[in-house]
Every structure is written in structure tokens, then in C-alpha cells.
OpenMM code with the backbone's topology and positions (N, CA, C; nanometers):
from openmm import Vec3, app, unit

residues = "MET LEU VAL GLU ARG THR SER ARG LEU VAL LEU LEU ALA LYS MET ASP ASP ALA THR ALA ALA SER ALA LEU ALA GLY PHE SER ALA LYS LEU ASN SER ILE PRO GLU PRO LEU ARG HIS SER PHE THR TYR ASP GLN GLY LYS GLU LEU THR ARG HIS GLN GLU LEU ALA ALA ALA THR GLY VAL ARG VAL TYR PHE CYS ASP PRO HIS SER PRO TRP GLN ARG GLY THR CYS GLU ASN THR ASN GLY LEU LEU ARG GLN TYR LEU PRO LYS GLY THR ASP LEU SER VAL TYR THR GLN ASP GLU LEU ASP ALA ILE ALA ASP SER LEU ASN ASN ARG PRO ARG ALA THR HIS ALA PHE TYR SER PRO LEU GLU VAL PHE ALA ALA THR LEU ALA SER ALA THR GLN PRO GLN ASN ALA LYS HIS".split()
positions = [
    Vec3(0.0803, -0.1093, 0.0009),
    Vec3(-0.0020, -0.0009, 0.0026),
    Vec3(0.0930, 0.1194, 0.0085),
    Vec3(0.0721, 0.2186, -0.0811),
    Vec3(0.1283, 0.3561, -0.0712),
    Vec3(0.0065, 0.4481, -0.0542),
    Vec3(0.0451, 0.5508, 0.0150),
    Vec3(-0.0613, 0.6465, 0.0434),
    Vec3(0.0228, 0.8069, 0.0016),
    Vec3(-0.0523, 0.8638, -0.0795),
    Vec3(0.0110, 1.0030, -0.1056),
    Vec3(-0.0273, 1.0838, 0.0093),
    Vec3(0.0655, 1.1487, 0.0797),
    Vec3(0.0267, 1.2135, 0.1965),
    Vec3(-0.0592, 1.3357, 0.1964),
    Vec3(-0.0235, 1.4225, 0.0884),
    Vec3(-0.1259, 1.5451, 0.0899),
    Vec3(-0.2707, 1.5077, 0.0591),
    Vec3(-0.3095, 1.4453, -0.0454),
    Vec3(-0.4374, 1.4029, -0.0654),
    Vec3(-0.4937, 1.2750, 0.0054),
    Vec3(-0.4225, 1.1923, 0.0452),
    Vec3(-0.4429, 1.0610, 0.1308),
    Vec3(-0.4955, 0.9470, 0.0128),
    Vec3(-0.4364, 0.9989, -0.1405),
    Vec3(-0.4911, 0.9009, -0.2385),
    Vec3(-0.4017, 0.7636, -0.2000),
    Vec3(-0.4805, 0.6454, -0.2395),
    Vec3(-0.4412, 0.5204, -0.1928),
    Vec3(-0.4073, 0.4541, -0.3132),
    Vec3(-0.2847, 0.3866, -0.3318),
    Vec3(-0.2495, 0.2990, -0.4246),
    Vec3(-0.2154, 0.1545, -0.3787),
    Vec3(-0.2782, 0.0548, -0.4248),
    Vec3(-0.2527, -0.0788, -0.3621),
    Vec3(-0.1761, -0.1592, -0.4873),
    Vec3(-0.0653, -0.2069, -0.4507),
    Vec3(0.0295, -0.2942, -0.5281),
    Vec3(0.0184, -0.4399, -0.5278),
    Vec3(-0.0013, -0.5265, -0.6100),
    Vec3(-0.0208, -0.6526, -0.5856),
    Vec3(0.1247, -0.7209, -0.6035),
    Vec3(0.1607, -0.7981, -0.4998),
    Vec3(0.2859, -0.8789, -0.5009),
    Vec3(0.2842, -0.9963, -0.4682),
    Vec3(0.3661, -1.0834, -0.5500),
    Vec3(0.3440, -1.2400, -0.5341),
    Vec3(0.3860, -1.2917, -0.4028),
    Vec3(0.4743, -1.2134, -0.3400),
    Vec3(0.5154, -1.2680, -0.2175),
    Vec3(0.5825, -1.1356, -0.1115),
    Vec3(0.6578, -1.1617, -0.0135),
    Vec3(0.6979, -1.0502, 0.0671),
    Vec3(0.8421, -1.0316, 0.0463),
    Vec3(0.9009, -1.0344, -0.0785),
    Vec3(1.0309, -1.0550, -0.0865),
    Vec3(1.0569, -0.8960, -0.1373),
    Vec3(1.2098, -0.8623, -0.1441),
    Vec3(1.2444, -0.7534, -0.1713),
    Vec3(1.2260, -0.7179, -0.3383),
    Vec3(1.2136, -0.8449, -0.3899),
    Vec3(1.2244, -0.8190, -0.5576),
    Vec3(1.0715, -0.8018, -0.5915),
    Vec3(0.9805, -0.8398, -0.5247),
    Vec3(0.8347, -0.8079, -0.5338),
    Vec3(0.7900, -0.6660, -0.4788),
    Vec3(0.8534, -0.6163, -0.3732),
    Vec3(0.8485, -0.4971, -0.3244),
    Vec3(0.8932, -0.3956, -0.4212),
    Vec3(0.9994, -0.4031, -0.4815),
    Vec3(1.0898, -0.3247, -0.5861),
    Vec3(0.9788, -0.3086, -0.7058),
    Vec3(0.9444, -0.4293, -0.7641),
    Vec3(0.8634, -0.4269, -0.8678),
    Vec3(0.7212, -0.3487, -0.8475),
    Vec3(0.6559, -0.3952, -0.7420),
    Vec3(0.5257, -0.3562, -0.7103),
    Vec3(0.5173, -0.2013, -0.6826),
    Vec3(0.6133, -0.1588, -0.5960),
    Vec3(0.6300, 0.0012, -0.5613),
    Vec3(0.6720, 0.0726, -0.6826),
    Vec3(0.7703, 0.0363, -0.7450),
    Vec3(0.8125, 0.1087, -0.8608),
    Vec3(0.6972, 0.1285, -0.9802),
    Vec3(0.6187, 0.0399, -1.0149),
    Vec3(0.5212, 0.0614, -1.0923),
    Vec3(0.4146, 0.1528, -1.0458),
    Vec3(0.3653, 0.1457, -0.9101),
    Vec3(0.2913, 0.2334, -0.8483),
    Vec3(0.3441, 0.3777, -0.8452),
    Vec3(0.4573, 0.4009, -0.8002),
    Vec3(0.5086, 0.5050, -0.7617),
    Vec3(0.5336, 0.5972, -0.8945),
    Vec3(0.5699, 0.5097, -1.0167),
    Vec3(0.5844, 0.5734, -1.1316),
    Vec3(0.4490, 0.6164, -1.2023),
    Vec3(0.3416, 0.5689, -1.1415),
    Vec3(0.1977, 0.6134, -1.1955),
    Vec3(0.1729, 0.7656, -1.1324),
    Vec3(0.2586, 0.7852, -1.0293),
    Vec3(0.2024, 0.9360, -0.9745),
    Vec3(0.2656, 1.0275, -1.0770),
    Vec3(0.2291, 1.1188, -1.1313),
    Vec3(0.2978, 1.2372, -1.1840),
    Vec3(0.4269, 1.2823, -1.1339),
    Vec3(0.5229, 1.3027, -1.1758),
    Vec3(0.6501, 1.3493, -1.1242),
    Vec3(0.6706, 1.4495, -1.0287),
    Vec3(0.5543, 1.5751, -1.0660),
    Vec3(0.5550, 1.6772, -0.9796),
    Vec3(0.5088, 1.6534, -0.8147),
    Vec3(0.4301, 1.5485, -0.8090),
    Vec3(0.3765, 1.5054, -0.6757),
    Vec3(0.4676, 1.3816, -0.6204),
    Vec3(0.5721, 1.3302, -0.6906),
    Vec3(0.6339, 1.2073, -0.6308),
    Vec3(0.8000, 1.2754, -0.5811),
    Vec3(0.7691, 1.2768, -0.4657),
    Vec3(0.9165, 1.3323, -0.4064),
    Vec3(0.9865, 1.2367, -0.2976),
    Vec3(0.9092, 1.1816, -0.1901),
    Vec3(0.9680, 1.1005, -0.1171),
    Vec3(0.8651, 0.9917, -0.0839),
    Vec3(0.9298, 0.8730, 0.0085),
    Vec3(0.8649, 0.7718, 0.0306),
    Vec3(0.9087, 0.7373, 0.1624),
    Vec3(0.8234, 0.7207, 0.2729),
    Vec3(0.8549, 0.6724, 0.4127),
    Vec3(0.8154, 0.5437, 0.4278),
    Vec3(0.9113, 0.4471, 0.4862),
    Vec3(0.8627, 0.3142, 0.5115),
    Vec3(0.8995, 0.2779, 0.6470),
    Vec3(0.8558, 0.1603, 0.6770),
    Vec3(0.8818, 0.1166, 0.8127),
    Vec3(1.0228, 0.0486, 0.7957),
    Vec3(1.0413, -0.0569, 0.8955),
    Vec3(1.1764, -0.1153, 0.9055),
    Vec3(1.1666, -0.2495, 0.8371),
    Vec3(1.0775, -0.2923, 0.7448),
    Vec3(1.0419, -0.4071, 0.6919),
    Vec3(1.1571, -0.4619, 0.5979),
    Vec3(1.2017, -0.5777, 0.5982),
    Vec3(1.3151, -0.6344, 0.5139),
    Vec3(1.2901, -0.6310, 0.3695),
    Vec3(1.1572, -0.6196, 0.3275),
    Vec3(1.0921, -0.6221, 0.1813),
    Vec3(1.1661, -0.4976, 0.1204),
    Vec3(1.1981, -0.4002, 0.1863),
    Vec3(1.2552, -0.2626, 0.1179),
    Vec3(1.4236, -0.2833, 0.1320),
    Vec3(1.4738, -0.3774, 0.1342),
    Vec3(1.6214, -0.3732, 0.1342),
    Vec3(1.6733, -0.3328, -0.0076),
    Vec3(1.5918, -0.3121, -0.1102),
    Vec3(1.6177, -0.2885, -0.2290),
    Vec3(1.6001, -0.1422, -0.2590),
    Vec3(1.5994, -0.0534, -0.1651),
    Vec3(1.5669, 0.0755, -0.1522),
    Vec3(1.6130, 0.1802, -0.2423),
    Vec3(1.7607, 0.1346, -0.2534),
    Vec3(1.8349, 0.2225, -0.3371),
    Vec3(1.7950, 0.1882, -0.4954),
    Vec3(1.7657, 0.0817, -0.5407),
    Vec3(1.7086, 0.0610, -0.6604),
    Vec3(1.5696, 0.1313, -0.7150),
    Vec3(1.4907, 0.1186, -0.5811),
    Vec3(1.3692, 0.1737, -0.5838),
    Vec3(1.3854, 0.3291, -0.6128),
    Vec3(1.4511, 0.3886, -0.5498),
    Vec3(1.4894, 0.5394, -0.5859),
    Vec3(1.5302, 0.5539, -0.7132),
    Vec3(1.6437, 0.4928, -0.7723),
    Vec3(1.6902, 0.4984, -0.8992),
    Vec3(1.5880, 0.4841, -0.9848),
    Vec3(1.4888, 0.4001, -0.9717),
    Vec3(1.3870, 0.3603, -1.0730),
    Vec3(1.2753, 0.4540, -1.0886),
    Vec3(1.2695, 0.5398, -0.9666),
    Vec3(1.1494, 0.6265, -0.9425),
    Vec3(1.1804, 0.7682, -0.9156),
    Vec3(1.3048, 0.7979, -0.8894),
    Vec3(1.3397, 0.9024, -0.8620),
    Vec3(1.2873, 0.9833, -0.7204),
    Vec3(1.2452, 0.8911, -0.6492),
    Vec3(1.1839, 0.9193, -0.5145),
    Vec3(1.2925, 0.8824, -0.4028),
    Vec3(1.3104, 0.9707, -0.3141),
    Vec3(1.3797, 0.9672, -0.1979),
    Vec3(1.3209, 0.8823, -0.1033),
    Vec3(1.3975, 0.7919, -0.0459),
    Vec3(1.3251, 0.6740, 0.0468),
    Vec3(1.3856, 0.7187, 0.1905),
    Vec3(1.2692, 0.7202, 0.2727),
    Vec3(1.3191, 0.7347, 0.4328),
    Vec3(1.2503, 0.6310, 0.5128),
    Vec3(1.3282, 0.5912, 0.6143),
    Vec3(1.3005, 0.5011, 0.7091),
    Vec3(1.2606, 0.5416, 0.8432),
    Vec3(1.1334, 0.5021, 0.8796),
    Vec3(1.0806, 0.5449, 1.0138),
    Vec3(1.1679, 0.4842, 1.1442),
    Vec3(1.1900, 0.5412, 1.2306),
    Vec3(1.2611, 0.4785, 1.3806),
    Vec3(1.1799, 0.3428, 1.4112),
    Vec3(1.2606, 0.2561, 1.4399),
    Vec3(1.1888, 0.1197, 1.5025),
    Vec3(1.0690, 0.1560, 1.6051),
    Vec3(0.9922, 0.0871, 1.5931),
    Vec3(0.8705, 0.0942, 1.6922),
    Vec3(0.8090, 0.2437, 1.6918),
    Vec3(0.8080, 0.3059, 1.6027),
    Vec3(0.7584, 0.4389, 1.5905),
    Vec3(0.6331, 0.4692, 1.4913),
    Vec3(0.5326, 0.3945, 1.5011),
    Vec3(0.4367, 0.4306, 1.4122),
    Vec3(0.3647, 0.5554, 1.4022),
    Vec3(0.3862, 0.6453, 1.4950),
    Vec3(0.3312, 0.7718, 1.4812),
    Vec3(0.4141, 0.8480, 1.3589),
    Vec3(0.5250, 0.8157, 1.3276),
    Vec3(0.6121, 0.8730, 1.2127),
    Vec3(0.5298, 0.8361, 1.0763),
    Vec3(0.4387, 0.7565, 1.0885),
    Vec3(0.3685, 0.7077, 0.9359),
    Vec3(0.2058, 0.7329, 0.9700),
    Vec3(0.1843, 0.8329, 1.0386),
    Vec3(0.0264, 0.8614, 1.0839),
    Vec3(-0.0567, 0.8280, 0.9528),
    Vec3(-0.0257, 0.9026, 0.8444),
    Vec3(-0.1600, 0.8688, 0.7592),
    Vec3(-0.1472, 0.7593, 0.6903),
    Vec3(-0.0195, 0.6632, 0.6870),
    Vec3(-0.0413, 0.5201, 0.6659),
    Vec3(-0.0945, 0.4408, 0.7649),
    Vec3(-0.0946, 0.4724, 0.8836),
    Vec3(-0.1606, 0.3882, 0.9903),
    Vec3(-0.3011, 0.4101, 1.0000),
    Vec3(-0.3210, 0.5418, 0.9851),
    Vec3(-0.4781, 0.5578, 0.9533),
    Vec3(-0.5523, 0.5019, 0.8311),
    Vec3(-0.4765, 0.4980, 0.7296),
    Vec3(-0.5167, 0.4452, 0.6013),
    Vec3(-0.5350, 0.2997, 0.6184),
    Vec3(-0.4396, 0.2313, 0.6945),
    Vec3(-0.4504, 0.0669, 0.7265),
    Vec3(-0.5730, 0.0634, 0.7880),
    Vec3(-0.6236, 0.1304, 0.8746),
    Vec3(-0.7453, 0.1246, 0.9590),
    Vec3(-0.8685, 0.1299, 0.8461),
    Vec3(-0.8606, 0.1972, 0.7687),
    Vec3(-0.9721, 0.2044, 0.6580),
    Vec3(-0.9701, 0.0948, 0.5730),
    Vec3(-0.8386, 0.0533, 0.5348),
    Vec3(-0.8372, -0.0466, 0.4487),
    Vec3(-0.8799, -0.1893, 0.5094),
    Vec3(-0.8729, -0.2113, 0.6410),
    Vec3(-0.9187, -0.3219, 0.7224),
    Vec3(-1.0455, -0.3518, 0.6944),
    Vec3(-1.1267, -0.2470, 0.6773),
    Vec3(-1.2728, -0.2768, 0.6261),
    Vec3(-1.3114, -0.3452, 0.5119),
    Vec3(-1.2112, -0.3503, 0.4131),
    Vec3(-1.2136, -0.4177, 0.3024),
    Vec3(-1.1368, -0.5599, 0.2991),
    Vec3(-1.0158, -0.5422, 0.3876),
    Vec3(-0.9351, -0.6661, 0.3916),
    Vec3(-0.8884, -0.6795, 0.5384),
    Vec3(-0.9744, -0.7552, 0.5942),
    Vec3(-0.9469, -0.7567, 0.7578),
    Vec3(-0.7962, -0.8401, 0.7777),
    Vec3(-0.7488, -0.7973, 0.8941),
    Vec3(-0.6110, -0.8482, 0.9445),
    Vec3(-0.6155, -1.0060, 0.9236),
    Vec3(-0.5023, -1.0453, 0.8692),
    Vec3(-0.4906, -1.1953, 0.8394),
    Vec3(-0.5607, -1.2550, 0.7148),
    Vec3(-0.6197, -1.1651, 0.6170),
    Vec3(-0.6580, -1.1864, 0.5149),
    Vec3(-0.5497, -1.2569, 0.4075),
    Vec3(-0.5856, -1.3374, 0.3441),
    Vec3(-0.4865, -1.3962, 0.2315),
    Vec3(-0.4926, -1.3005, 0.1217),
    Vec3(-0.3994, -1.2252, 0.1082),
    Vec3(-0.3733, -1.1330, -0.0028),
    Vec3(-0.3525, -1.1737, -0.1271),
    Vec3(-0.3085, -1.3047, -0.1476),
    Vec3(-0.2657, -1.3638, -0.2709),
    Vec3(-0.3794, -1.3996, -0.3646),
    Vec3(-0.5055, -1.4152, -0.2978),
    Vec3(-0.6179, -1.4527, -0.3854),
    Vec3(-0.6749, -1.3432, -0.4538),
    Vec3(-0.6257, -1.1958, -0.4244),
    Vec3(-0.6642, -1.0945, -0.4901),
    Vec3(-0.5930, -1.0524, -0.6206),
    Vec3(-0.6581, -1.0095, -0.7181),
    Vec3(-0.6032, -0.9703, -0.8422),
    Vec3(-0.5570, -0.8233, -0.8292),
    Vec3(-0.4741, -0.7722, -0.9194),
    Vec3(-0.4582, -0.6228, -0.9201),
    Vec3(-0.5983, -0.5327, -0.9397),
    Vec3(-0.6814, -0.5944, -1.0309),
    Vec3(-0.7985, -0.5251, -1.0676),
    Vec3(-0.8898, -0.5217, -0.9329),
    Vec3(-0.8899, -0.6168, -0.8627),
    Vec3(-0.9744, -0.6388, -0.7209),
    Vec3(-0.9116, -0.5340, -0.6126),
    Vec3(-0.7685, -0.5332, -0.6166),
    Vec3(-0.7040, -0.4234, -0.5451),
    Vec3(-0.7344, -0.2794, -0.5811),
    Vec3(-0.7282, -0.2671, -0.7187),
    Vec3(-0.7600, -0.1233, -0.7850),
    Vec3(-0.8880, -0.0772, -0.7505),
    Vec3(-0.9844, -0.1771, -0.7411),
    Vec3(-1.1383, -0.1365, -0.6891),
    Vec3(-1.1390, -0.1009, -0.5311),
    Vec3(-1.0631, -0.1759, -0.4763),
    Vec3(-1.0749, -0.1284, -0.3383),
    Vec3(-1.0008, 0.0057, -0.3165),
    Vec3(-0.9022, 0.0265, -0.3923),
    Vec3(-0.8281, 0.1591, -0.3668),
    Vec3(-0.9214, 0.2761, -0.4301),
    Vec3(-0.9721, 0.2299, -0.5415),
    Vec3(-1.0767, 0.3283, -0.5818),
    Vec3(-1.1760, 0.3753, -0.5038),
    Vec3(-1.2590, 0.2691, -0.4116),
    Vec3(-1.3500, 0.2917, -0.3196),
    Vec3(-1.2953, 0.3927, -0.2244),
    Vec3(-1.1759, 0.3492, -0.1701),
    Vec3(-1.1247, 0.4405, -0.0765),
    Vec3(-1.0859, 0.5873, -0.1332),
    Vec3(-1.0565, 0.5970, -0.2427),
    Vec3(-0.9984, 0.7340, -0.3103),
    Vec3(-1.1200, 0.8143, -0.3488),
    Vec3(-1.2490, 0.7538, -0.3539),
    Vec3(-1.3835, 0.8140, -0.3844),
    Vec3(-1.4465, 0.8593, -0.2465),
    Vec3(-1.3966, 0.8204, -0.1299),
    Vec3(-1.4760, 0.8300, -0.0200),
    Vec3(-1.4150, 0.9760, 0.0496),
    Vec3(-1.5275, 1.0612, 0.0604),
    Vec3(-1.4938, 1.2029, 0.1184),
    Vec3(-1.4318, 1.1651, 0.2578),
    Vec3(-1.3531, 1.2723, 0.2979),
    Vec3(-1.2787, 1.2652, 0.4235),
    Vec3(-1.3001, 1.3952, 0.4902),
    Vec3(-1.3282, 1.3664, 0.6332),
    Vec3(-1.3334, 1.5001, 0.6929),
    Vec3(-1.2101, 1.6171, 0.6860),
    Vec3(-1.1030, 1.5368, 0.6946),
    Vec3(-0.9819, 1.6167, 0.6827),
    Vec3(-0.9608, 1.6881, 0.5626),
    Vec3(-1.0431, 1.6828, 0.4519),
    Vec3(-1.0366, 1.7524, 0.3232),
    Vec3(-1.1803, 1.8404, 0.3183),
    Vec3(-1.2381, 1.8569, 0.4081),
    Vec3(-1.3714, 1.9370, 0.4045),
    Vec3(-1.4681, 1.8454, 0.3136),
    Vec3(-1.4671, 1.7175, 0.3342),
    Vec3(-1.5406, 1.6227, 0.2828),
    Vec3(-1.5253, 1.6073, 0.1296),
    Vec3(-1.4165, 1.6437, 0.0806),
    Vec3(-1.3634, 1.6219, -0.0467),
    Vec3(-1.2969, 1.4842, -0.0447),
    Vec3(-1.3139, 1.4094, -0.1740),
    Vec3(-1.2485, 1.2776, -0.1532),
    Vec3(-1.0925, 1.2962, -0.1833),
    Vec3(-1.0142, 1.2050, -0.1545),
    Vec3(-0.8629, 1.1924, -0.2048),
    Vec3(-0.8760, 1.2356, -0.3307),
    Vec3(-0.9345, 1.1710, -0.4198),
    Vec3(-0.9276, 1.1792, -0.5752),
    Vec3(-0.9439, 1.3354, -0.6114),
    Vec3(-1.0584, 1.3889, -0.5504),
    Vec3(-1.0564, 1.5409, -0.5985),
    Vec3(-0.9700, 1.6247, -0.5379),
    Vec3(-0.9016, 1.5683, -0.4187),
    Vec3(-0.7985, 1.6567, -0.3576),
    Vec3(-0.6559, 1.6269, -0.4549),
    Vec3(-0.6423, 1.5289, -0.4837),
    Vec3(-0.5280, 1.4973, -0.5743),
    Vec3(-0.5252, 1.5590, -0.6889),
    Vec3(-0.6513, 1.5596, -0.7673),
    Vec3(-0.6670, 1.6278, -0.8912),
    Vec3(-0.6271, 1.7639, -0.8740),
    Vec3(-0.6891, 1.8475, -0.7843),
    Vec3(-0.6583, 1.9778, -0.7546),
    Vec3(-0.5055, 2.0041, -0.7212),
    Vec3(-0.4412, 1.9045, -0.6465),
    Vec3(-0.3102, 1.9378, -0.6033),
    Vec3(-0.2102, 1.9222, -0.7501),
    Vec3(-0.2495, 1.8085, -0.8163),
    Vec3(-0.1704, 1.8050, -0.9642),
    Vec3(-0.2156, 1.9294, -1.0426),
    Vec3(-0.3327, 1.9702, -1.0461),
    Vec3(-0.3631, 2.0986, -1.1226),
    Vec3(-0.2717, 2.2015, -1.0985),
    Vec3(-0.2678, 2.2162, -0.9812),
    Vec3(-0.2022, 2.3135, -0.9056),
    Vec3(-0.0201, 2.3067, -0.9386),
    Vec3(0.0217, 2.1822, -0.9231),
    Vec3(0.1580, 2.1607, -0.9226),
    Vec3(0.1968, 2.1924, -1.0755),
    Vec3(0.1120, 2.1672, -1.1764),
    Vec3(0.1399, 2.1613, -1.3128),
    Vec3(0.1290, 2.2985, -1.3996),
    Vec3(0.0665, 2.3927, -1.3109),
    Vec3(0.0245, 2.5338, -1.3563),
    Vec3(0.1560, 2.6142, -1.3683),
    Vec3(0.1757, 2.6692, -1.4907),
    Vec3(0.2887, 2.7412, -1.4883),
    Vec3(0.2862, 2.8564, -1.3868),
    Vec3(0.3741, 2.9126, -1.3260),
    Vec3(0.3929, 3.0242, -1.2487),
    Vec3(0.3925, 3.1497, -1.3012),
    Vec3(0.2876, 3.2182, -1.2592),
    Vec3(0.2889, 3.3680, -1.3117),
    Vec3(0.4126, 3.4375, -1.2510),
    Vec3(0.4405, 3.5214, -1.3553),
    Vec3(0.5625, 3.5892, -1.2905),
    Vec3(0.5054, 3.7364, -1.2064),
    Vec3(0.5593, 3.7728, -1.0981),
    Vec3(0.5160, 3.8769, -1.0071),
    Vec3(0.6159, 3.9809, -1.0582),
    Vec3(0.5163, 4.1163, -1.0650),
    Vec3(0.5866, 4.2407, -1.0956),
    Vec3(0.6230, 4.3016, -0.9716),
] * unit.nanometer
topology = app.Topology()
chain = topology.addChain("A")
for resn in residues:
    res = topology.addResidue(resn, chain)
    for name in ("N", "CA", "C"):
        topology.addAtom(name, app.Element.getBySymbol(name[0]), res)
């Protein structure tokens, strides 16, 4: 799972297993699907599946940061999104039975769900506005 911090847009990546190779492939594909102006950094916990983080950074242009051990508050947006995701995929669910299309449908449902933190706009609406703002040419000030 990837969560864009500003808009809270959720991207779910199908991985064949919990290996570093699967994480590299899945996260690279999803991160590269985010337009470059909004793709700056990636914060991760201490999982061994991101041992190939330098390759991820090279493949995506994203700086990778790691949280301190046992410090979930450093990934607050992700922890909150995990709670929302559990409504669709309860803890202990076998994720291997889900296709990428099914995961995309779950992410679409979350991304179209209005959030109080965004004045009840959905993450998709906020992401679109953020992207539009990021790609607008800056007006020169006189």
C-alpha cells in the first residue's frame, strides 16, 4: 500500500510474495504512476522487503526514508489508512487471492470516499486539484 500524504490517495500494489524483488517491482510501478511533480519521497517502516530501496529510488526518482523502529506515529497517514483498508481486507486476510484489478477497485472505493480532513472532498478530488496546481505555470510577479 502506498498513500500520497497530501491528498491521502491510496495505491495498492499486487505482490506475489513479501520479498524485496516483489516490493521493488510493485512499488516502482505504482510510484511511477504518480505524476513526477507529486512524487518526491517515500517513507517506510523497517520491513526487510525494502532492502532494495536504493534501486527503488533510482527507478522512480523518489527519496526513500525509514521510520525509527517501533515508531508508528512517524507514519500517521499510513497507519490511519491501514485502519480504513481493514474494512475491506481484515487483518489476516490472504492477499494472494486478490488480483490487481480487485485491489484497484478497493483503492478506487477508498479514493472516492469523502474525508473530513479534506472538508469532505475525496482523496481523488484533492489529488486532482493538487496535480492541477503543481502543473500550472507560475505567473511572474511584478
